[in-house]
C-alpha positions as CSV (number, residue, x, y, z in Angstrom):
1,S,101.5,24.1,65.1
2,L,101.2,23.1,68.8
3,P,100.2,24.7,71.7
4,C,103.3,25.7,73.9
5,E,102.7,23.0,76.6
6,I,100.4,20.0,76.3
7,N,98.8,19.4,79.5
8,L,95.9,16.7,79.1
9,K,95.5,14.5,82.1
10,S,93.8,11.8,80.2
11,L,95.4,11.4,77.0
12,E,97.0,7.8,76.9
13,I,98.1,7.8,72.9
14,F,99.2,10.8,71.2
15,I,99.7,10.1,67.5
16,L,101.3,13.1,65.3
17,S,103.1,10.5,62.8
18,G,103.0,12.2,59.2
19,C,102.4,15.6,60.4
20,L,105.6,16.8,58.3
21,N,105.5,20.3,58.8
22,L,105.8,19.9,62.9
23,T,108.9,21.1,63.6
24,K,108.8,21.7,67.4
25,F,107.1,19.4,70.0
26,S,105.2,21.1,72.7
27,E,106.7,21.1,76.3
28,I,105.0,18.3,78.5
29,G,102.6,19.7,81.4
30,T,102.6,18.2,84.7
31,N,99.5,16.7,84.2
32,M,100.5,14.2,81.4
33,T,100.6,11.1,83.9
34,S,98.4,8.9,81.3
35,L,100.8,9.0,78.5
36,S,101.7,5.6,77.6
37,E,102.2,6.2,73.9
38,L,104.1,8.9,71.8
39,Y,104.3,8.6,68.1
40,L,106.3,11.2,66.2
41,D,107.1,9.0,63.4
42,G,107.7,11.1,59.6
43,T,107.6,14.7,61.5
44,A,110.3,17.3,61.0
45,V,110.4,17.4,64.8
46,E,114.1,18.8,65.3
47,E,114.6,18.1,69.0
48,L,112.4,17.0,72.0
49,P,112.0,18.8,75.2
50,S,113.4,18.3,78.7
51,S,109.8,18.2,80.1
52,L,109.9,14.7,78.4
53,E,111.0,13.3,81.5
54,R,107.4,13.9,83.1
55,L,106.2,11.5,80.6
56,T,106.9,8.6,83.6
57,G,104.3,6.0,82.4
58,L,105.8,6.3,78.8
59,T,106.2,2.7,77.3
60,V,106.2,3.3,73.5
61,L,108.3,6.4,71.8
62,S,108.5,6.1,67.7
63,L,110.7,8.6,66.2
64,Q,110.9,6.5,62.6
65,G,112.0,8.6,60.0
66,C,112.6,11.6,61.9
67,K,115.5,12.7,59.3
68,N,115.5,16.5,61.3
69,L,116.0,15.1,65.2
70,S,119.2,15.9,66.0
71,S,119.2,15.6,69.6
72,F,117.4,14.3,72.7
73,P,117.3,15.5,75.8
74,S,119.1,13.7,79.0
75,V,115.9,12.1,80.2
76,N,114.8,9.0,82.8
77,L,111.9,6.8,81.1
78,P,111.8,4.1,83.3
79,S,108.4,3.0,81.7
80,L,109.8,2.6,78.5
81,K,109.5,-0.5,76.7
82,T,109.5,0.3,72.8
83,L,111.9,2.3,71.5
84,N,111.6,3.0,67.4
85,L,114.5,5.1,65.9
86,S,114.4,3.5,62.2
87,G,114.5,5.1,59.5
88,F,117.1,8.2,59.9
89,K,120.6,8.9,59.7
90,Y,121.5,10.7,62.7
91,Q,124.2,13.1,61.8
92,P,125.7,15.3,64.7
93,P,125.9,18.8,64.0
94,K,128.9,20.6,64.1
95,S,128.2,22.9,66.8
96,C,127.7,19.8,69.4
97,L,131.5,19.7,69.8
98,S,131.1,23.1,71.7
99,H,127.6,22.3,73.3
100,G,127.8,19.2,75.2
101,F,125.2,17.5,73.1
102,S,122.9,15.2,74.7
103,L,121.5,12.3,73.0
104,V,119.3,9.8,74.9
105,R,118.6,8.2,78.4
106,A,116.0,5.6,78.1
107,A,115.0,3.2,80.8
108,H,117.8,4.1,83.0
109,A,120.1,4.5,79.8
110,F,121.6,7.8,79.0
111,F,125.3,8.8,76.9
112,Q,126.4,12.1,76.2
113,G,128.5,13.5,73.8
114,C,128.9,13.7,69.9
115,F,129.1,10.0,68.5
116,P,128.7,8.4,64.9
117,I,125.6,6.7,65.3
118,Q,127.3,3.4,65.3
119,E,129.3,4.0,68.6
120,A,126.1,5.9,70.1
121,I,124.3,2.9,69.5
122,N,127.3,0.8,71.4
123,L,127.4,2.9,74.2
124,L,123.4,2.8,74.4
125,L,122.7,-0.8,74.2
126,P,124.3,-1.8,77.2
127,R,122.1,0.1,79.2
128,L,118.4,-0.6,77.9
129,R,118.1,-3.4,80.4
130,F,114.2,-2.9,80.2
131,I,113.6,-2.7,76.5
132,V,111.3,-5.0,75.0
133,S,111.3,-4.0,71.5
134,L,113.9,-2.2,69.9
135,N,114.1,-0.9,66.5
136,L,117.2,0.0,64.5
137,A,116.1,-0.7,61.0
138,D,117.6,1.3,58.2
139,R,120.3,3.3,60.3
140,N,123.2,2.7,58.4
141,L,124.9,-0.1,60.5
142,W,127.6,-1.9,59.3
143,D,129.5,-5.1,61.0
144,G,130.9,-4.0,64.8
145,G,127.9,-1.7,64.7
146,L,126.4,-3.3,67.5
147,P,128.0,-4.6,71.1
148,D,129.7,-7.9,70.9
149,D,127.5,-9.1,74.1
150,L,123.9,-8.0,74.1
151,S,122.8,-10.1,77.3
152,G,122.5,-6.9,78.9
153,L,118.8,-6.6,77.1
154,S,117.5,-9.2,79.4
155,S,113.7,-7.9,78.4
156,L,114.4,-8.0,75.0
157,Q,112.1,-9.7,73.0
158,E,112.0,-7.9,69.5
159,L,114.9,-6.5,67.6
160,D,115.1,-5.2,64.3
161,L,118.1,-4.7,62.7
162,S,117.0,-4.7,59.0
163,E,118.0,-2.6,55.9
164,N,121.5,-2.2,57.4
165,N,124.7,-3.1,55.9
166,F,126.0,-6.0,58.1
167,K,127.6,-8.8,55.9
C-alpha cells in the first residue's frame, strides 16, 4: 500500500503501472507541484482522490486497463494534454443513481451523472479543447459513439479509436 498522502515536491513522473493489487490511490499533498505524468495503467484503483486537483502541472494521466475504476473526481486539470482511458469497460454502479456520481473534468472539461460510456464520451469530447492525445481504444464504442463534430478538439494531434466496434 502507499502512504495516506503523497507529498514529494520534486517528483515529476510517477509510474504505478502493473501494480495489480493497488486499489486505493493516495491523497495528493500540497507540495506535489512538479508532477507532470501519472501512470496507473493496469492497477485495481477504484477511484481517484479529489486532491488530484492539486496536480496543476499534470500533462499525462494514463488509466489504461483500470477495470475497477468507477469514478473520477470533478477536478480541473488545466495542463492535461494526454488522457489515456483505453482498455477498461466503464459500467456505472447502481449506486450512482442516488449519489450524484461525478466522472471527469480534464482540461477545463467535466460532466456529471451516470451515463453509458458512449453518452459520456459525447458529453466529454467537445470540452477537451486542450487535449493533444486521447486514447479511447478498446472502449466498446459503436457507430454514433462519438460526437458528429470534433472541431472543438483543436489541439488534438493523436486519437486512438482502435479495437472498437465501428463499421
